[in-house]
C-alpha positions in Angstrom: -43.8 4.2 9.0 -42.7 3.8 5.7 -40.0 1.7 4.3 -37.3 4.9 3.9 -38.1 5.8 7.3 -37.1 2.3 8.5 -34.2 2.5 6.8 -33.4 5.8 8.3 -34.0 4.7 11.5 -31.7 1.5 10.9 -28.7 3.6 10.0 -29.4 5.8 12.6 -29.3 3.0 15.3 -26.2 0.7 13.6 -24.5 1.2 17.0 -27.1 -1.0 18.5 -26.0 -4.3 17.4 -22.3 -3.2 16.7 -18.6 -4.3 18.1 -16.9 -1.4 19.4 -13.3 -1.8 20.3 -11.9 0.8 22.5 -8.3 1.6 22.5 -6.2 3.7 25.1 -4.1 5.9 22.7 -1.1 5.8 25.0 -0.7 2.3 25.0 -1.7 0.7 21.6 0.5 2.0 18.9 3.5 4.4 18.9 4.3 5.6 15.7 7.1 8.0 15.7 9.0 6.2 18.0 8.7 7.8 21.7 7.3 5.2 23.3 4.0 6.9 23.9 0.9 5.7 21.8 -0.3 8.6 19.1 -2.7 9.1 16.5 -0.9 7.9 13.5 -0.3 4.8 15.5 -3.5 4.0 15.9 -4.5 5.1 12.5 -1.6 2.6 11.2 -3.5 -0.3 13.1 -7.1 0.1 12.1 -6.9 -2.3 9.2 -6.2 -5.0 11.6 -8.6 -4.1 14.1 -11.2 -3.9 11.1 -10.3 -7.6 10.4 -11.4 -8.6 13.9 -15.0 -7.6 13.0 -14.8 -4.1 14.8 -17.3 -1.8 13.5 -16.2 1.4 15.6 -12.9 2.4 17.3 -13.8 4.1 20.7 -10.5 5.9 22.1 -10.3 6.6 25.6 -10.1 9.9 27.2 -6.8 10.9 28.1 -6.2 12.6 31.8 -3.9 14.4 33.8 -3.0 12.2 36.3 -0.2 10.9 38.9 -0.6 7.1 37.8 0.0 5.6 40.6 -1.9 2.8 40.5 -3.0 2.8 36.6 -6.6 3.4 37.6 -6.1 7.2 39.7 -8.3 9.6 39.4 -7.4 13.1 37.0 -5.4 15.2 39.1 -6.3 17.8 40.7 -10.2 15.5 40.2 -11.9 18.6 39.5 -9.9 19.1 36.3 -12.2 17.5 33.3 -10.4 14.6 31.0 -9.5 15.8 27.3 -7.5 14.4 24.2 -4.1 15.4 23.8 -4.0 13.9 20.2 
C-alpha cells in the first residue's frame, strides 16, 4: 500500500473514530415558532454542536406514530419512516 492509498483509506474511514450527535428534529430547535423543531432550527445551532467536539450530526428519522408511549412503532407498522424536512 502506498502512502497515497493509506491517506485515502483514512479519509474514507473518518467515521470510525468520530463523535456522532443524534438529533430528533421535532424536538431539537424550532426556528419558525410553530412549536415543532425544523431544519432551519437545526442548522442555526450547528456551531454550538460543533463546539462540543462533534464530528457529524445524525438526524433521527421521523415516522408517523400515535406517540402514545413516545416509543411507539410507526402506524401502520408496515409504513416506512421518512424525513419530513
